[in-house]
TIDO-46644 format. One record per residue (C-alpha): z, y, x. Coordinates in Angstrom, 2 decimals, padded with zeros to 5 digits, always signed. Example, Ala and Ser with C-alpha at 12.3 -4.5 7.8 and 13.67 -1.06 7.14 Angstrom:
residues 2
(node (+007.80,-004.50,+012.30))
(node (+007.14,-001.06,+013.67))
end
This chain:
residues 90
(node (+000.00,+000.00,+000.00))
(node (+000.81,+002.47,+002.81))
(node (-002.62,+001.90,+004.35))
(node (-004.32,+002.61,+001.04))
(node (-002.38,+005.84,+000.55))
(node (-003.11,+006.98,+004.12))
(node (-006.77,+006.14,+003.65))
(node (-007.05,+008.08,+000.39))
(node (-005.30,+011.09,+001.95))
(node (-007.75,+010.99,+004.87))
(node (-010.73,+010.82,+002.50))
(node (-009.41,+013.80,+000.50))
(node (-009.05,+015.77,+003.72))
(node (-012.57,+014.94,+004.90))
(node (-013.97,+015.63,+001.42))
(node (-012.32,+019.06,+001.50))
(node (-013.80,+019.80,+004.91))
(node (-017.30,+018.67,+003.93))
(node (-017.36,+020.84,+000.80))
(node (-015.48,+023.85,+002.15))
(node (-012.40,+023.32,-000.01))
(node (-008.70,+023.37,+000.69))
(node (-007.02,+019.99,+000.53))
(node (-005.27,+020.82,-002.77))
(node (-008.58,+021.94,-004.29))
(node (-010.27,+018.73,-003.15))
(node (-007.41,+016.66,-004.57))
(node (-007.61,+018.41,-007.95))
(node (-011.39,+018.01,-008.08))
(node (-011.24,+014.32,-007.14))
(node (-008.44,+013.65,-009.60))
(node (-010.20,+015.49,-012.44))
(node (-013.53,+013.72,-011.95))
(node (-012.05,+010.25,-011.28))
(node (-012.68,+010.12,-007.53))
(node (-009.06,+009.21,-006.76))
(node (-009.16,+006.43,-009.36))
(node (-012.37,+005.13,-007.79))
(node (-010.86,+005.11,-004.28))
(node (-007.78,+003.31,-005.55))
(node (-009.69,+000.71,-007.54))
(node (-012.38,+000.00,-004.95))
(node (-010.34,+000.46,-001.77))
(node (-011.05,-003.12,-000.68))
(node (-014.79,-002.35,-000.46))
(node (-014.83,+001.36,+000.33))
(node (-012.52,+001.14,+003.34))
(node (-015.10,-001.05,+005.10))
(node (-017.67,+001.80,+004.97))
(node (-017.95,+004.91,+007.10))
(node (-016.12,+008.01,+005.88))
(node (-019.49,+009.73,+005.40))
(node (-020.66,+006.93,+003.11))
(node (-017.40,+006.95,+001.15))
(node (-017.48,+010.72,+000.69))
(node (-021.07,+010.47,-000.51))
(node (-020.07,+007.70,-002.95))
(node (-017.15,+009.73,-004.29))
(node (-019.21,+012.93,-004.56))
(node (-021.88,+011.08,-006.56))
(node (-019.28,+009.49,-008.81))
(node (-017.67,+012.88,-009.48))
(node (-021.06,+014.44,-010.26))
(node (-021.74,+011.59,-012.70))
(node (-018.37,+012.35,-014.33))
(node (-019.17,+016.05,-014.80))
(node (-018.32,+017.46,-011.37))
(node (-020.18,+020.50,-010.10))
(node (-020.82,+019.58,-006.48))
(node (-024.54,+019.30,-007.16))
(node (-024.53,+023.09,-007.55))
(node (-025.26,+025.38,-004.66))
(node (-022.12,+026.26,-002.65))
(node (-021.96,+029.84,-004.00))
(node (-022.36,+028.71,-007.61))
(node (-019.74,+026.01,-007.10))
(node (-017.26,+028.52,-005.70))
(node (-017.79,+031.07,-008.48))
(node (-018.10,+028.77,-011.50))
(node (-015.67,+026.02,-010.59))
(node (-013.16,+027.61,-008.26))
(node (-013.29,+031.15,-009.65))
(node (-013.92,+032.83,-006.31))
(node (-016.93,+034.21,-004.55))
(node (-016.49,+032.65,-001.12))
(node (-014.50,+030.14,+000.85))
(node (-012.53,+033.06,+002.34))
(node (-011.16,+033.93,-001.14))
(node (-008.92,+030.85,-001.16))
(node (-005.61,+032.57,-001.84))
end
């Protein structure tokens, strides 16, 4: 169980970095669009893949569940996060 939790935390952190989010923002996004549930349920398979592949899998899953990561970065920041740039993350 500790390995799974550590793995999910690491994926959230990398997801945040890839999409220019803070870790709490990435967590909220992944929780809202079922990415955390996916990582928990399919840990046995996903942990055998590269982090890049897993993040791509989770991003696609979240998009399929209504997430906005398919939008351009500026549109994502304004429509989803309510700010105009990554620097506005207060």
